[in-house]
N, CA, C, O and the ligand as a Tripos MOL2 file, in Angstrom:
@<TRIPOS>MOLECULE
protein
  301   299    76     0     0
PROTEIN
NO_CHARGES

@<TRIPOS>ATOM
      1 N          67.9260   32.2810  -58.1730 N.3       1 MET1
      2 CA         67.8030   32.4340  -56.7280 C.3       1 MET1
      3 C          67.0990   31.2300  -56.1370 C.2       1 MET1
      4 O          66.2680   30.6000  -56.7920 O.2       1 MET1
      5 N          67.4340   30.9150  -54.9030 N.am      2 ALA2
      6 CA         66.8040   29.7870  -54.2190 C.3       2 ALA2
      7 C          65.9710   30.3110  -53.0530 C.2       2 ALA2
      8 O          66.3050   31.3220  -52.4350 O.2       2 ALA2
      9 N          64.9030   29.6160  -52.7720 N.am      3 TYR3
     10 CA         63.9970   30.0230  -51.7040 C.3       3 TYR3
     11 C          63.8500   28.8970  -50.6880 C.2       3 TYR3
     12 O          63.8100   27.7200  -51.0430 O.2       3 TYR3
     13 N          63.7710   29.2810  -49.4200 N.am      4 ARG4
     14 CA         63.5210   28.2970  -48.3750 C.3       4 ARG4
     15 C          62.3740   28.8320  -47.5130 C.2       4 ARG4
     16 O          62.4580   29.9180  -46.9410 O.2       4 ARG4
     17 N          61.3240   28.0540  -47.4400 N.am      5 PHE5
     18 CA         60.1300   28.4680  -46.6930 C.3       5 PHE5
     19 C          60.1470   27.8730  -45.2990 C.2       5 PHE5
     20 O          60.3320   26.6680  -45.1240 O.2       5 PHE5
     21 N          59.9520   28.7340  -44.3080 N.am      6 TRP6
     22 CA         59.9490   28.3040  -42.9130 C.3       6 TRP6
     23 C          58.5280   28.2720  -42.3910 C.2       6 TRP6
     24 O          57.7200   29.1580  -42.6710 O.2       6 TRP6
     25 N          58.2340   27.2070  -41.6070 N.am      7 CYS7
     26 CA         56.9300   27.0970  -40.9730 C.3       7 CYS7
     27 C          56.8550   28.0740  -39.7980 C.2       7 CYS7
     28 O          57.8300   28.2610  -39.0710 O.2       7 CYS7
     29 N          55.6890   28.6910  -39.6240 N.am      8 GLY8
     30 CA         55.5170   29.6260  -38.5150 C.3       8 GLY8
     31 C          55.0870   28.9400  -37.2290 C.2       8 GLY8
     32 O          55.0680   29.5680  -36.1700 O.2       8 GLY8
     33 N          54.7420   27.6630  -37.3060 N.am      9 GLU9
     34 CA         54.2050   26.9380  -36.1430 C.3       9 GLU9
     35 C          55.2210   26.0090  -35.4960 C.2       9 GLU9
     36 O          55.1710   25.7780  -34.2880 O.2       9 GLU9
     37 N          56.1410   25.4760  -36.2890 N.am     10 CYS10
     38 CA         57.1550   24.5670  -35.7550 C.3      10 CYS10
     39 C          58.4800   24.8550  -36.4440 C.2      10 CYS10
     40 O          58.6140   25.8650  -37.1360 O.2      10 CYS10
     41 N          59.4470   23.9880  -36.2640 N.am     11 GLY11
     42 CA         60.7690   24.2390  -36.8180 C.3      11 GLY11
     43 C          60.9410   23.7720  -38.2510 C.2      11 GLY11
     44 O          62.0530   23.7590  -38.7780 O.2      11 GLY11
     45 N          59.8280   23.3830  -38.8870 N.am     12 TYR12
     46 CA         59.9310   22.8520  -40.2420 C.3      12 TYR12
     47 C          60.3960   23.9060  -41.2330 C.2      12 TYR12
     48 O          60.0050   25.0700  -41.1470 O.2      12 TYR12
     49 N          61.2370   23.4860  -42.1760 N.am     13 ARG13
     50 CA         61.6050   24.3470  -43.2960 C.3      13 ARG13
     51 C          61.7930   23.4770  -44.5260 C.2      13 ARG13
     52 O          62.1810   22.3130  -44.4220 O.2      13 ARG13
     53 N          61.5190   24.0380  -45.6750 N.am     14 THR14
     54 CA         61.7100   23.2840  -46.9110 C.3      14 THR14
     55 C          63.1930   23.3210  -47.2610 C.2      14 THR14
     56 O          63.9550   24.0970  -46.6850 O.2      14 THR14
     57 N          63.5900   22.4870  -48.1950 N.am     15 HIS15
     58 CA         64.9710   22.5960  -48.6830 C.3      15 HIS15
     59 C          65.0260   23.7530  -49.6780 C.2      15 HIS15
     60 O          63.9860   24.2840  -50.0660 O.2      15 HIS15
     61 N          66.2110   24.1410  -50.0880 N.am     16 TRP16
     62 CA         66.3540   25.2310  -51.0410 C.3      16 TRP16
     63 C          65.7380   24.8210  -52.3680 C.2      16 TRP16
     64 O          66.0980   23.7890  -52.9340 O.2      16 TRP16
     65 N          64.8260   25.6160  -52.8540 N.am     17 THR17
     66 CA         64.1240   25.2590  -54.0760 C.3      17 THR17
     67 C          63.5920   26.5190  -54.7430 C.2      17 THR17
     68 O          63.8930   27.6330  -54.3130 O.2      17 THR17
     69 N          62.7950   26.3380  -55.7990 N.am     18 SER18
     70 CA         62.2090   27.4910  -56.4640 C.3      18 SER18
     71 C          61.0810   28.0590  -55.6040 C.2      18 SER18
     72 O          60.5740   27.3970  -54.6990 O.2      18 SER18
     73 N          60.6990   29.3100  -55.9110 N.am     19 GLU19
     74 CA         59.6890   29.9820  -55.1040 C.3      19 GLU19
     75 C          58.3540   29.2340  -55.1530 C.2      19 GLU19
     76 O          57.7110   29.0440  -54.1210 O.2      19 GLU19
     77 N          57.9360   28.8070  -56.3570 N.am     20 SER20
     78 CA         56.6390   28.1500  -56.4960 C.3      20 SER20
     79 C          56.6290   26.7800  -55.8270 C.2      20 SER20
     80 O          55.6450   26.3970  -55.1950 O.2      20 SER20
     81 N          57.7470   26.0350  -55.9730 N.am     21 GLU21
     82 CA         57.7980   24.7060  -55.3630 C.3      21 GLU21
     83 C          57.8630   24.8110  -53.8450 C.2      21 GLU21
     84 O          57.2380   24.0200  -53.1380 O.2      21 GLU21
     85 N          58.6190   25.7870  -53.3410 N.am     22 GLY22
     86 CA         58.7120   25.9850  -51.9030 C.3      22 GLY22
     87 C          57.3760   26.3280  -51.2890 C.2      22 GLY22
     88 O          57.0160   25.8190  -50.2270 O.2      22 GLY22
     89 N          56.6340   27.2060  -51.9720 N.am     23 ALA23
     90 CA         55.3100   27.6040  -51.4830 C.3      23 ALA23
     91 C          54.3730   26.4050  -51.4390 C.2      23 ALA23
     92 O          53.5770   26.2500  -50.5130 O.2      23 ALA23
     93 N          54.4840   25.5630  -52.4580 N.am     24 GLN24
     94 CA         53.6480   24.3510  -52.5090 C.3      24 GLN24
     95 C          53.9800   23.4130  -51.3580 C.2      24 GLN24
     96 O          53.0890   22.8500  -50.7220 O.2      24 GLN24
     97 N          55.2910   23.2490  -51.0960 N.am     25 ARG25
     98 CA         55.7250   22.3410  -50.0260 C.3      25 ARG25
     99 C          55.3090   22.8660  -48.6610 C.2      25 ARG25
    100 O          54.9070   22.0970  -47.7890 O.2      25 ARG25
    101 N          55.4050   24.1840  -48.4780 N.am     26 GLN26
    102 CA         55.0010   24.7630  -47.2090 C.3      26 GLN26
    103 C          53.5040   24.5780  -47.0020 C.2      26 GLN26
    104 O          53.0460   24.2560  -45.9060 O.2      26 GLN26
    105 N          52.7500   24.7900  -48.0820 N.am     27 LEU27
    106 CA         51.2990   24.6270  -48.0120 C.3      27 LEU27
    107 C          50.9430   23.1770  -47.6850 C.2      27 LEU27
    108 O          50.0410   22.9110  -46.8900 O.2      27 LEU27
    109 N          51.6660   22.2430  -48.3090 N.am     28 ALA28
    110 CA         51.4370   20.8200  -48.0580 C.3      28 ALA28
    111 C          51.7630   20.4810  -46.6080 C.2      28 ALA28
    112 O          51.0820   19.6640  -45.9890 O.2      28 ALA28
    113 N          52.8100   21.1140  -46.0630 N.am     29 HIS29
    114 CA         53.1910   20.8940  -44.6680 C.3      29 HIS29
    115 C          52.0870   21.3790  -43.7280 C.2      29 HIS29
    116 O          51.7390   20.7020  -42.7610 O.2      29 HIS29
    117 N          51.5440   22.5590  -44.0260 N.am     30 TYR30
    118 CA         50.4680   23.1030  -43.1870 C.3      30 TYR30
    119 C          49.2240   22.2290  -43.2590 C.2      30 TYR30
    120 O          48.5630   21.9900  -42.2480 O.2      30 TYR30
    121 N          48.9120   21.7560  -44.4580 N.am     31 THR31
    122 CA         47.7580   20.8850  -44.6230 C.3      31 THR31
    123 C          47.9380   19.6060  -43.8230 C.2      31 THR31
    124 O          46.9920   19.0880  -43.2300 O.2      31 THR31
    125 N          49.1880   19.0990  -43.8170 N.am     32 ASP32
    126 CA         49.4890   17.8390  -43.1660 C.3      32 ASP32
    127 C          49.6120   17.9780  -41.6440 C.2      32 ASP32
    128 O          49.0790   17.1580  -40.8960 O.2      32 ASP32
    129 N          50.3210   19.0230  -41.1920 N.am     33 ARG33
    130 CA         50.6580   19.1510  -39.7700 C.3      33 ARG33
    131 C          49.8110   20.1630  -39.0050 C.2      33 ARG33
    132 O          49.5360   19.9780  -37.8200 O.2      33 ARG33
    133 N          49.4090   21.2080  -39.6700 N.am     34 HIS34
    134 CA         48.6730   22.2700  -38.9600 C.3      34 HIS34
    135 C          47.3710   22.5920  -39.6910 C.2      34 HIS34
    136 O          47.1060   23.7520  -40.0100 O.2      34 HIS34
    137 N          46.5730   21.5880  -39.9500 N.am     35 SER35
    138 CA         45.3360   21.8110  -40.6890 C.3      35 SER35
    139 C          44.4250   22.7550  -39.9250 C.2      35 SER35
    140 O          44.2490   22.6140  -38.7150 O.2      35 SER35
    141 N          43.8490   23.7130  -40.6280 N.am     36 GLY36
    142 CA         42.9710   24.6830  -40.0100 C.3      36 GLY36
    143 C          43.6720   25.9770  -39.6470 C.2      36 GLY36
    144 O          43.0230   26.9690  -39.3150 O.2      36 GLY36
    145 N          45.0080   25.9680  -39.7080 N.am     37 ILE37
    146 CA         45.7800   27.1750  -39.4060 C.3      37 ILE37
    147 C          46.2000   27.8420  -40.7160 C.2      37 ILE37
    148 O          46.6230   27.1810  -41.6640 O.2      37 ILE37
    149 N          46.0710   29.1590  -40.7410 N.am     38 GLN38
    150 CA         46.4740   29.9300  -41.9120 C.3      38 GLN38
    151 C          48.0010   29.8200  -42.0790 C.2      38 GLN38
    152 O          48.7390   30.1050  -41.1360 O.2      38 GLN38
    153 N          48.4850   29.4110  -43.2660 N.am     39 PRO39
    154 CA         49.9320   29.2860  -43.4730 C.3      39 PRO39
    155 C          50.6820   30.5870  -43.1740 C.2      39 PRO39
    156 O          50.3030   31.6560  -43.6530 O.2      39 PRO39
    157 N          51.7430   30.4840  -42.3840 N.am     40 GLY40
    158 CA         52.5330   31.6590  -42.0310 C.3      40 GLY40
    159 C          54.0080   31.3870  -42.1780 C.2      40 GLY40
    160 O          54.4320   30.7460  -43.1400 O.2      40 GLY40
    161 N          54.8050   31.8710  -41.2240 N.am     41 GLY41
    162 CA         56.2410   31.6770  -41.3130 C.3      41 GLY41
    163 C          56.8750   32.7210  -42.1940 C.2      41 GLY41
    164 O          56.2840   33.7680  -42.4570 O.2      41 GLY41
    165 N          58.0800   32.4370  -42.6520 N.am     42 HIS42
    166 CA         58.7430   33.4130  -43.5100 C.3      42 HIS42
    167 C          59.5430   32.7110  -44.5920 C.2      42 HIS42
    168 O          59.7540   31.4990  -44.5530 O.2      42 HIS42
    169 N          59.9790   33.4980  -45.5480 N.am     43 VAL43
    170 CA         60.7320   32.9590  -46.6720 C.3      43 VAL43
    171 C          62.1640   33.4730  -46.6060 C.2      43 VAL43
    172 O          62.4100   34.6630  -46.4140 O.2      43 VAL43
    173 N          63.0980   32.5430  -46.7690 N.am     44 GLU44
    174 CA         64.5100   32.9040  -46.8020 C.3      44 GLU44
    175 C          64.9510   32.8830  -48.2680 C.2      44 GLU44
    176 O          64.6620   31.9320  -48.9940 O.2      44 GLU44
    177 N          65.6400   33.9170  -48.6900 N.am     45 VAL45
    178 CA         66.0760   33.9910  -50.0840 C.3      45 VAL45
    179 C          67.5880   33.9290  -50.1610 C.2      45 VAL45
    180 O          68.2920   34.6510  -49.4550 O.2      45 VAL45
    181 N          68.0770   33.0590  -51.0270 N.am     46 ASN46
    182 CA         69.5140   32.9630  -51.2510 C.3      46 ASN46
    183 C          69.8060   33.3310  -52.6960 C.2      46 ASN46
    184 O          69.4570   32.5880  -53.6140 O.2      46 ASN46
    185 N          70.4360   34.4610  -52.8950 N.am     47 ARG47
    186 CA         70.7020   34.9320  -54.2590 C.3      47 ARG47
    187 C          71.7750   34.1150  -54.9600 C.2      47 ARG47
    188 O          71.8570   34.1110  -56.1880 O.2      47 ARG47
    189 N          72.6050   33.4180  -54.1720 N.am     48 LYS48
    190 CA         73.6740   32.6340  -54.7920 C.3      48 LYS48
    191 C          73.2070   31.2400  -55.1740 C.2      48 LYS48
    192 O          73.8740   30.5590  -55.9530 O.2      48 LYS48
    193 N          72.0790   30.8070  -54.6420 N.am     49 SER49
    194 CA         71.4890   29.5250  -54.9830 C.3      49 SER49
    195 C          72.4940   28.3750  -54.9460 C.2      49 SER49
    196 O          72.9850   27.9690  -55.9990 O.2      49 SER49
    197 N          72.8140   27.8380  -53.7710 N.am     50 PRO50
    198 CA         73.8020   26.7610  -53.6560 C.3      50 PRO50
    199 C          73.4160   25.5030  -54.4090 C.2      50 PRO50
    200 O          74.2880   24.7710  -54.8790 O.2      50 PRO50
    201 N          72.1220   25.2390  -54.5310 N.am     51 SER51
    202 CA         71.6900   24.0260  -55.2230 C.3      51 SER51
    203 C          71.6360   24.2290  -56.7290 C.2      51 SER51
    204 O          71.8270   23.2820  -57.4910 O.2      51 SER51
    205 N          71.3790   25.4490  -57.1580 N.am     52 GLY52
    206 CA         71.2030   25.7120  -58.5860 C.3      52 GLY52
    207 C          72.4610   26.1960  -59.2760 C.2      52 GLY52
    208 O          72.4090   26.5520  -60.4530 O.2      52 GLY52
    209 N          73.5930   26.2210  -58.5830 N.am     53 GLY53
    210 CA         74.8280   26.6570  -59.1910 C.3      53 GLY53
    211 C          74.8200   28.1400  -59.4860 C.2      53 GLY53
    212 O          74.2700   28.9230  -58.7130 O.2      53 GLY53
    213 N          75.4210   28.5350  -60.5920 N.am     54 ALA54
    214 CA         75.5480   29.9600  -60.9250 C.3      54 ALA54
    215 C          74.2070   30.5530  -61.3480 C.2      54 ALA54
    216 O          73.9850   31.7540  -61.1940 O.2      54 ALA54
    217 N          73.3270   29.7340  -61.8700 N.am     55 GLY55
    218 CA         72.0030   30.2190  -62.2420 C.3      55 GLY55
    219 C          71.9850   30.9850  -63.5440 C.2      55 GLY55
    220 O          72.8760   30.8300  -64.3800 O.2      55 GLY55
    221 N          70.9660   31.8150  -63.7170 N.am     56 CYS56
    222 CA         70.7270   32.5200  -64.9710 C.3      56 CYS56
    223 C          71.8470   33.4990  -65.3030 C.2      56 CYS56
    224 O          72.2700   33.5960  -66.4550 O.2      56 CYS56
    225 N          72.3210   34.2190  -64.3010 N.am     57 VAL57
    226 CA         73.3650   35.2230  -64.5460 C.3      57 VAL57
    227 C          74.6250   34.5580  -65.0610 C.2      57 VAL57
    228 O          75.2590   35.0510  -65.9930 O.2      57 VAL57
    229 N          74.9870   33.4360  -64.4530 N.am     58 GLY58
    230 CA         76.1710   32.7060  -64.8700 C.3      58 GLY58
    231 C          76.0460   32.2110  -66.2960 C.2      58 GLY58
    232 O          77.0100   32.2670  -67.0590 O.2      58 GLY58
    233 N          74.8710   31.7270  -66.6650 N.am     59 ALA59
    234 CA         74.6250   31.2360  -68.0140 C.3      59 ALA59
    235 C          74.7180   32.3770  -69.0210 C.2      59 ALA59
    236 O          75.2510   32.2040  -70.1170 O.2      59 ALA59
    237 N          74.2000   33.5410  -68.6460 N.am     60 ALA60
    238 CA         74.2290   34.7040  -69.5350 C.3      60 ALA60
    239 C          75.6590   35.1700  -69.7570 C.2      60 ALA60
    240 O          76.0440   35.5200  -70.8730 O.2      60 ALA60
    241 N          76.4370   35.1710  -68.6890 N.am     61 VAL61
    242 CA         77.8440   35.5820  -68.7840 C.3      61 VAL61
    243 C          78.6140   34.6050  -69.6570 C.2      61 VAL61
    244 O          79.4500   35.0070  -70.4660 O.2      61 VAL61
    245 N          78.3280   33.3220  -69.4910 N.am     62 LEU62
    246 CA         78.9990   32.2830  -70.2700 C.3      62 LEU62
    247 C          78.6660   32.4330  -71.7530 C.2      62 LEU62
    248 O          79.5350   32.2980  -72.6140 O.2      62 LEU62
    249 N          77.3840   32.7150  -72.0380 N.am     63 LEU63
    250 CA         76.9350   32.9040  -73.4120 C.3      63 LEU63
    251 C          77.6380   34.0950  -74.0380 C.2      63 LEU63
    252 O          78.0850   34.0340  -75.1830 O.2      63 LEU63
    253 N          77.7310   35.1780  -73.2780 N.am     64 LEU64
    254 CA         78.3950   36.3970  -73.7420 C.3      64 LEU64
    255 C          79.8630   36.1150  -74.0330 C.2      64 LEU64
    256 O          80.4150   36.5800  -75.0300 O.2      64 LEU64
    257 N          80.4800   35.3460  -73.1490 N.am     65 PHE65
    258 CA         81.8830   34.9930  -73.2980 C.3      65 PHE65
    259 C          82.0950   34.1840  -74.5830 C.2      65 PHE65
    260 O          83.0660   34.4080  -75.3060 O.2      65 PHE65
    261 N          81.1920   33.2510  -74.8620 N.am     66 LEU66
    262 CA         81.2990   32.4140  -76.0620 C.3      66 LEU66
    263 C          81.1350   33.2520  -77.3210 C.2      66 LEU66
    264 O          81.8210   33.0320  -78.3190 O.2      66 LEU66
    265 N          80.2020   34.2350  -77.2670 N.am     67 LEU67
    266 CA         79.9830   35.1070  -78.4140 C.3      67 LEU67
    267 C          81.2300   35.9350  -78.7120 C.2      67 LEU67
    268 O          81.6090   36.1040  -79.8710 O.2      67 LEU67
    269 N          81.8620   36.4460  -77.6630 N.am     68 VAL68
    270 CA         83.0720   37.2350  -77.8010 C.3      68 VAL68
    271 C          84.1860   36.3610  -78.3720 C.2      68 VAL68
    272 O          84.9590   36.7890  -79.2290 O.2      68 VAL68
    273 N          84.2470   35.1400  -77.8830 N.am     69 LEU69
    274 CA         85.2680   34.1900  -78.3440 C.3      69 LEU69
    275 C          85.0860   33.8700  -79.8230 C.2      69 LEU69
    276 O          86.0580   33.8350  -80.5780 O.2      69 LEU69
    277 N          83.8360   33.6340  -80.2370 N.am     70 LEU70
    278 CA         83.5330   33.3250  -81.6130 C.3      70 LEU70
    279 C          83.8450   34.5140  -82.5210 C.2      70 LEU70
    280 O          84.3810   34.3600  -83.6190 O.2      70 LEU70
    281 N          83.4910   35.7150  -82.0260 N.am     71 ALA71
    282 CA         83.7480   36.9330  -82.8060 C.3      71 ALA71
    283 C          85.2350   37.1380  -83.0060 C.2      71 ALA71
    284 O          85.6660   37.5510  -84.0820 O.2      71 ALA71
    285 N          86.0170   36.8540  -81.9870 N.am     72 SER72
    286 CA         87.4600   37.0620  -82.0700 C.3      72 SER72
    287 C          88.1020   36.0430  -82.9990 C.2      72 SER72
    288 O          89.1380   36.3270  -83.6000 O.2      72 SER72
    289 N          87.5090   34.8690  -83.1280 N.am     73 LEU73
    290 CA         88.0610   33.8320  -83.9890 C.3      73 LEU73
    291 C          87.8920   34.1680  -85.4580 C.2      73 LEU73
    292 O          88.6580   33.7010  -86.3010 O.2      73 LEU73
    293 N          86.8790   34.9860  -85.7690 N.am     74 HIS74
    294 CA         86.6170   35.3450  -87.1520 C.3      74 HIS74
    295 C          87.5990   36.3760  -87.6960 C.2      74 HIS74
    296 O          87.7090   36.5640  -88.9070 O.2      74 HIS74
    297 N          88.3070   37.0380  -86.7910 N.am     75 HIS75
    298 CA         89.2070   38.0770  -87.2530 C.3      75 HIS75
    299 C          90.6220   37.5600  -87.4940 C.2      75 HIS75
    300 O          91.5010   38.3260  -87.8890 O.2      75 HIS75
    301 ZN         55.0110   23.2420  -39.0130 Zn       76 ZN76
@<TRIPOS>BOND
     1     1     2 1
     2     2     3 1
     3     3     4 2
     4     3     5 am
     5     5     6 1
     6     6     7 1
     7     7     8 2
     8     7     9 am
     9     9    10 1
    10    10    11 1
    11    11    12 2
    12    11    13 am
    13    13    14 1
    14    14    15 1
    15    15    16 2
    16    15    17 am
    17    17    18 1
    18    18    19 1
    19    19    20 2
    20    19    21 am
    21    21    22 1
    22    22    23 1
    23    23    24 2
    24    23    25 am
    25    25    26 1
    26    26    27 1
    27    27    28 2
    28    27    29 am
    29    29    30 1
    30    30    31 1
    31    31    32 2
    32    31    33 am
    33    33    34 1
    34    34    35 1
    35    35    36 2
    36    35    37 am
    37    37    38 1
    38    38    39 1
    39    39    40 2
    40    39    41 am
    41    41    42 1
    42    42    43 1
    43    43    44 2
    44    43    45 am
    45    45    46 1
    46    46    47 1
    47    47    48 2
    48    47    49 am
    49    49    50 1
    50    50    51 1
    51    51    52 2
    52    51    53 am
    53    53    54 1
    54    54    55 1
    55    55    56 2
    56    55    57 am
    57    57    58 1
    58    58    59 1
    59    59    60 2
    60    59    61 am
    61    61    62 1
    62    62    63 1
    63    63    64 2
    64    63    65 am
    65    65    66 1
    66    66    67 1
    67    67    68 2
    68    67    69 am
    69    69    70 1
    70    70    71 1
    71    71    72 2
    72    71    73 am
    73    73    74 1
    74    74    75 1
    75    75    76 2
    76    75    77 am
    77    77    78 1
    78    78    79 1
    79    79    80 2
    80    79    81 am
    81    81    82 1
    82    82    83 1
    83    83    84 2
    84    83    85 am
    85    85    86 1
    86    86    87 1
    87    87    88 2
    88    87    89 am
    89    89    90 1
    90    90    91 1
    91    91    92 2
    92    91    93 am
    93    93    94 1
    94    94    95 1
    95    95    96 2
    96    95    97 am
    97    97    98 1
    98    98    99 1
    99    99   100 2
   100    99   101 am
   101   101   102 1
   102   102   103 1
   103   103   104 2
   104   103   105 am
   105   105   106 1
   106   106   107 1
   107   107   108 2
   108   107   109 am
   109   109   110 1
   110   110   111 1
   111   111   112 2
   112   111   113 am
   113   113   114 1
   114   114   115 1
   115   115   116 2
   116   115   117 am
   117   117   118 1
   118   118   119 1
   119   119   120 2
   120   119   121 am
   121   121   122 1
   122   122   123 1
   123   123   124 2
   124   123   125 am
   125   125   126 1
   126   126   127 1
   127   127   128 2
   128   127   129 am
   129   129   130 1
   130   130   131 1
   131   131   132 2
   132   131   133 am
   133   133   134 1
   134   134   135 1
   135   135   136 2
   136   135   137 am
   137   137   138 1
   138   138   139 1
   139   139   140 2
   140   139   141 am
   141   141   142 1
   142   142   143 1
   143   143   144 2
   144   143   145 am
   145   145   146 1
   146   146   147 1
   147   147   148 2
   148   147   149 am
   149   149   150 1
   150   150   151 1
   151   151   152 2
   152   151   153 am
   153   153   154 1
   154   154   155 1
   155   155   156 2
   156   155   157 am
   157   157   158 1
   158   158   159 1
   159   159   160 2
   160   159   161 am
   161   161   162 1
   162   162   163 1
   163   163   164 2
   164   163   165 am
   165   165   166 1
   166   166   167 1
   167   167   168 2
   168   167   169 am
   169   169   170 1
   170   170   171 1
   171   171   172 2
   172   171   173 am
   173   173   174 1
   174   174   175 1
   175   175   176 2
   176   175   177 am
   177   177   178 1
   178   178   179 1
   179   179   180 2
   180   179   181 am
   181   181   182 1
   182   182   183 1
   183   183   184 2
   184   183   185 am
   185   185   186 1
   186   186   187 1
   187   187   188 2
   188   187   189 am
   189   189   190 1
   190   190   191 1
   191   191   192 2
   192   191   193 am
   193   193   194 1
   194   194   195 1
   195   195   196 2
   196   195   197 am
   197   197   198 1
   198   198   199 1
   199   199   200 2
   200   199   201 am
   201   201   202 1
   202   202   203 1
   203   203   204 2
   204   203   205 am
   205   205   206 1
   206   206   207 1
   207   207   208 2
   208   207   209 am
   209   209   210 1
   210   210   211 1
   211   211   212 2
   212   211   213 am
   213   213   214 1
   214   214   215 1
   215   215   216 2
   216   215   217 am
   217   217   218 1
   218   218   219 1
   219   219   220 2
   220   219   221 am
   221   221   222 1
   222   222   223 1
   223   223   224 2
   224   223   225 am
   225   225   226 1
   226   226   227 1
   227   227   228 2
   228   227   229 am
   229   229   230 1
   230   230   231 1
   231   231   232 2
   232   231   233 am
   233   233   234 1
   234   234   235 1
   235   235   236 2
   236   235   237 am
   237   237   238 1
   238   238   239 1
   239   239   240 2
   240   239   241 am
   241   241   242 1
   242   242   243 1
   243   243   244 2
   244   243   245 am
   245   245   246 1
   246   246   247 1
   247   247   248 2
   248   247   249 am
   249   249   250 1
   250   250   251 1
   251   251   252 2
   252   251   253 am
   253   253   254 1
   254   254   255 1
   255   255   256 2
   256   255   257 am
   257   257   258 1
   258   258   259 1
   259   259   260 2
   260   259   261 am
   261   261   262 1
   262   262   263 1
   263   263   264 2
   264   263   265 am
   265   265   266 1
   266   266   267 1
   267   267   268 2
   268   267   269 am
   269   269   270 1
   270   270   271 1
   271   271   272 2
   272   271   273 am
   273   273   274 1
   274   274   275 1
   275   275   276 2
   276   275   277 am
   277   277   278 1
   278   278   279 1
   279   279   280 2
   280   279   281 am
   281   281   282 1
   282   282   283 1
   283   283   284 2
   284   283   285 am
   285   285   286 1
   286   286   287 1
   287   287   288 2
   288   287   289 am
   289   289   290 1
   290   290   291 1
   291   291   292 2
   292   291   293 am
   293   293   294 1
   294   294   295 1
   295   295   296 2
   296   295   297 am
   297   297   298 1
   298   298   299 1
   299   299   300 2
@<TRIPOS>SUBSTRUCTURE
     1 MET1         2 RESIDUE 1 A MET
     2 ALA2         6 RESIDUE 1 A ALA
     3 TYR3        10 RESIDUE 1 A TYR
     4 ARG4        14 RESIDUE 1 A ARG
     5 PHE5        18 RESIDUE 1 A PHE
     6 TRP6        22 RESIDUE 1 A TRP
     7 CYS7        26 RESIDUE 1 A CYS
     8 GLY8        30 RESIDUE 1 A GLY
     9 GLU9        34 RESIDUE 1 A GLU
    10 CYS10       38 RESIDUE 1 A CYS
    11 GLY11       42 RESIDUE 1 A GLY
    12 TYR12       46 RESIDUE 1 A TYR
    13 ARG13       50 RESIDUE 1 A ARG
    14 THR14       54 RESIDUE 1 A THR
    15 HIS15       58 RESIDUE 1 A HIS
    16 TRP16       62 RESIDUE 1 A TRP
    17 THR17       66 RESIDUE 1 A THR
    18 SER18       70 RESIDUE 1 A SER
    19 GLU19       74 RESIDUE 1 A GLU
    20 SER20       78 RESIDUE 1 A SER
    21 GLU21       82 RESIDUE 1 A GLU
    22 GLY22       86 RESIDUE 1 A GLY
    23 ALA23       90 RESIDUE 1 A ALA
    24 GLN24       94 RESIDUE 1 A GLN
    25 ARG25       98 RESIDUE 1 A ARG
    26 GLN26      102 RESIDUE 1 A GLN
    27 LEU27      106 RESIDUE 1 A LEU
    28 ALA28      110 RESIDUE 1 A ALA
    29 HIS29      114 RESIDUE 1 A HIS
    30 TYR30      118 RESIDUE 1 A TYR
    31 THR31      122 RESIDUE 1 A THR
    32 ASP32      126 RESIDUE 1 A ASP
    33 ARG33      130 RESIDUE 1 A ARG
    34 HIS34      134 RESIDUE 1 A HIS
    35 SER35      138 RESIDUE 1 A SER
    36 GLY36      142 RESIDUE 1 A GLY
    37 ILE37      146 RESIDUE 1 A ILE
    38 GLN38      150 RESIDUE 1 A GLN
    39 PRO39      154 RESIDUE 1 A PRO
    40 GLY40      158 RESIDUE 1 A GLY
    41 GLY41      162 RESIDUE 1 A GLY
    42 HIS42      166 RESIDUE 1 A HIS
    43 VAL43      170 RESIDUE 1 A VAL
    44 GLU44      174 RESIDUE 1 A GLU
    45 VAL45      178 RESIDUE 1 A VAL
    46 ASN46      182 RESIDUE 1 A ASN
    47 ARG47      186 RESIDUE 1 A ARG
    48 LYS48      190 RESIDUE 1 A LYS
    49 SER49      194 RESIDUE 1 A SER
    50 PRO50      198 RESIDUE 1 A PRO
    51 SER51      202 RESIDUE 1 A SER
    52 GLY52      206 RESIDUE 1 A GLY
    53 GLY53      210 RESIDUE 1 A GLY
    54 ALA54      214 RESIDUE 1 A ALA
    55 GLY55      218 RESIDUE 1 A GLY
    56 CYS56      222 RESIDUE 1 A CYS
    57 VAL57      226 RESIDUE 1 A VAL
    58 GLY58      230 RESIDUE 1 A GLY
    59 ALA59      234 RESIDUE 1 A ALA
    60 ALA60      238 RESIDUE 1 A ALA
    61 VAL61      242 RESIDUE 1 A VAL
    62 LEU62      246 RESIDUE 1 A LEU
    63 LEU63      250 RESIDUE 1 A LEU
    64 LEU64      254 RESIDUE 1 A LEU
    65 PHE65      258 RESIDUE 1 A PHE
    66 LEU66      262 RESIDUE 1 A LEU
    67 LEU67      266 RESIDUE 1 A LEU
    68 VAL68      270 RESIDUE 1 A VAL
    69 LEU69      274 RESIDUE 1 A LEU
    70 LEU70      278 RESIDUE 1 A LEU
    71 ALA71      282 RESIDUE 1 A ALA
    72 SER72      286 RESIDUE 1 A SER
    73 LEU73      290 RESIDUE 1 A LEU
    74 HIS74      294 RESIDUE 1 A HIS
    75 HIS75      298 RESIDUE 1 A HIS
    76 ZN76       301 GROUP 0 **** ****
């Protein structure tokens, strides 16, 4: 999944990234642009993760497919 953190004070938003990296970038933005203000805004979640491709589920399905393929070759 990909996360995008939106600033609560201006129109700033991070690019699609991991949850921990997005939180860090948002915090860095607040420190830089809105020092003294408690970090706010909201988080947008994308389950399809356009930047990360198919992600973990896709890898698991691919692995399962390869196992089935290997098993079928043995028979
Ligand atoms: Zn801002």
